[in-house]
N, C-alpha and C positions, 0 to 999 in steps of 0.2 A: 577377533571373533571366534566364539566357541563352537566346538562341531555340532551342539545341539542347536545353537543358534542358526548357523549355517542351514541345518536340515530343516529348521522352521520355516526359514525364508525360502528354501527350494520348494516346499511344499506350497508356498503362498499363504501360510497361516499368520495368524495375527502376534506380530511380535513388536508392534511399534505404538500401541495404544496407551493412552494416559490411564492411571487409576481413575475409575469412575465414568470413563469416556463411554457414550452410548453407542452401542454397536448397531443398535436399530437405526439411529439417525445416519450413521456411515453407510448402511446399506442403502437408505433412502436416497443418499446422495450418490449413490452408485461408486462410492470409494471402497466399499467391501461388497464382494459378490454376496449373493443369497445365501452361500455356505458359510459365509463370513472369512473369506480369503483375499489377499491383496495380491494384485499382479504389480509389476514393476512401475508402470506408470502411475497407478493409484498409491503405490508406496512414496513415489518421489513427490507426488502433489501433497499427501498427508505430511510429509516431513516439513515441506515449505510452509504449510499453513501451521502447523504445531510449532515450528521455531519462530514464526512470526508472533503467535500468540505467546510465546515465553519472553520474547523481546518487548512486548507490549504489558507485561504483567507488572513492572515496577512501576512506570507512570500511570497504569490504571489503577494500581492499588493506592497510589497518592491521590488520584482523584476521588476514589471511593472513600477514602478516610478524611477527605477534607470537605464532603458534600452529601446530601441526602441520596440523590439519585443522579447517575451518571448517564448523559445521553451521547451514545456513539453513532456517527453516521459513517457507513461503509459505501463508498463511491465506486461507481462502474462495478457494481457488486457481481455481475454475471449470475452464476446460479448460486451465489451466496454462501459458497464454501466457508469463508472466513467468518461470517456473521454467523452462522449456524455453530460453527466449533467454538467461537468465543462465548455464544450465549450458553451452550451445553457445557463448558468447562469453567464459565466464570459467573455469567448473569444469572444462570438458572438457580445459583445458590443464594443470590442477594434477595432483600426485602423489596428492592426498587432498582430502577435503572432500565434504559430502553437502548435496543440497536435497530437503527433504521438503515435499511439497505435501499439504495438508489440505482436504478438501472435504466437504460433508454429502451429496452425490449419488453414490451408489454407481457410477451409470452412467459419470459422467464420470471418476472414480478409475480405472474399469477401462479405458476407453477411453485415458486418459493412461499408465496402466502398460504397455499394449500398444505405443503410440507409443514410450515410451522404451526398451523391449526391441528394437523394431525399428530405433531409432537408434544403440543400442549405448551408451545413458548408464546404465552401470551403477550410477552412485552418487546415482541420482534414486530416491527412495522417495515412495509414495502411500499415503495414509491416508484412510478415510472416517470422520469424527469431526466432533463438534459443538466448534468452538474455544473456546466459552464454559465447557465442563466438563473438556474433554481435559486432562490432565497426563503428559507423555512422561519417560521413564526418560532419564537423561543431560543434558547441557546443550544448550541452544540459544544460538547465538551471536547471529544476526541474526533478525529477525522482519519480515517483508513482508506488507502487506495492500493490494491494488489494487483500489479501488471496491468495498470492503465496506460494504453498503448499511445505513444508520441505525445502530442499536447495536452493529453486528457488527464497526465499528472500535473501539469500546469493549472488546468482548470480545478483540480482538486486542491491545489495551493490557494487559488482565489477563492474558492468557496470556504476555506478554512479561515482565512482573513475575513471574508464577509460576515462569517458567524463567530469570529473572535474564539476559535477553537485554542483549547489550552495545549493540547497535545496533536501532533500530527504525524503519522506513520506510512511512508510511501516506499513502493517497490516498484521504480519506474520501469518502463519497457519499450523498446523500439524507437528511441529517440532520433527523428530524422529531421526535425526542423531545422536546427543548426547546420547539420550536414548540407542540406539544399542551399543554405545561406552561403556558406563558405565556398561552394562549387563555383569555379569561374573567375576567382581572386587570385590569378596567377601572378600578379605583380607585387602582392603584400610581402613584406619581408620575411612573414612566417609561412610563406607559402609551402614550403617543403614539407611543414608538419601535415600538411591534408592534401598533398598533391596527388597521391594514389588513392584511389575510391576506396579499398579496404581501410586503410589507414585513416582516411578522411571519416569514414563512420564510426571507428573506434574513438578517435580524437573528439569527434563532435559529441558522441554519447557521454563521455567523461566530461567534456567542458560543460554540458547542458546541466549535468547534476551538481557540477562546482557551482554553477550559477544559480540553481534551485536552493542550494544549501547557504551561499551567501544572501540570498534575497530572503530566506526566513530568517537569518541571523540580522538582516537590516531591519526587520519588523519585531525584533525583541525575542526571538527564539533561540534557545541552546540547541544546537545541532550536532547529532553524532551519527556518524556513517559506518556501517559495519555490513558484514555478508549476511545474506538470508540463510542460505546452507552452503554445503560444499559445491563446487563447480561440476561434479561429476552429475549434480540433480538438476541445476538449472542454469543457464548462461545469463538468465536474467536475475542477478543475484545480488544487486545492492539495495540496501534498506537505508533510507533517510528518515531518522527518528529525531523529531523536533519537539521541544516543550518550551511555553513561552514563559519568559521571566521578567519582561519589561515591555514598554510600548514600542520601542525603537532602540536601534544601536548605530550610532553615527558612524563608529569606526568600520563596521562591516558595510555599511553604506558606502563609504568612501573607498573600500576595497574592490567593492563589486563595480562601482564606476569606473575606477582605474583599470580593472579587468576588461570592462566592456570597451574602453578607449583603444585597447590594444588588438581587438578582434573585428573583422569585418562582418559582424553578425548581431542582430538584435532580437532575440527571442521575444516572442509576444508577452511573455510572463514580465518582462521588465519595461514594457511601453510605457507604463504610468510612474515609473519609478521616481522621476523627478518632482512629481505631486506628493 
């Protein structure tokens, strides 16, 4: 890092924005201060969202090239950081296309809706709903879920399948379901892998994401797993990026069944796999 860059970051000034990125929007999202500066936490948050946008650009560009208007659903949207930045950097310059943010907390939905109106982001929509049960009219082309906690990531996968989404981008968080199921299985031949609580949490977290990737592959998606940002910025760092190429994949389904037969855990996600 150059001395000037170090000095800029030490002062908390903007050194991480993309060309054309709206500083007014980032101030409204409280990522930038009123003076247009970034603190350390805001810089980490911005880096995560920007890197995810960068990972989404190629599949998103393919969708844009293949159809008139892309409809993207951002699930468990929270304060809609991802949706707003995606709209600002990509959708704002398109003649058509919609970002739909879905969140369970009505107060966050209302705040985001007001911010979109003030910013003139007319093709952003906001819905208060449970992603585990909601089914929307019309198609959804891309589904994103940034740090959807525990089984909420699985709800996002199920949502994507219900709406036949062509692209799914997930950043899982706090996977605890499989760890709870493994606890107490002290006579299993793989018991040593999860005997200690700390190792059980890490093993179960990785195993959960392996199952998620195979589950998506079994449903015809081509899956890529990569890092979101450096570990120094976030421990919730794994991105599962899936693009659908076919209706199903028998080989991936068989591999998933073989894996599930070896472990004493059955995530809710795979409950209906035999069907």
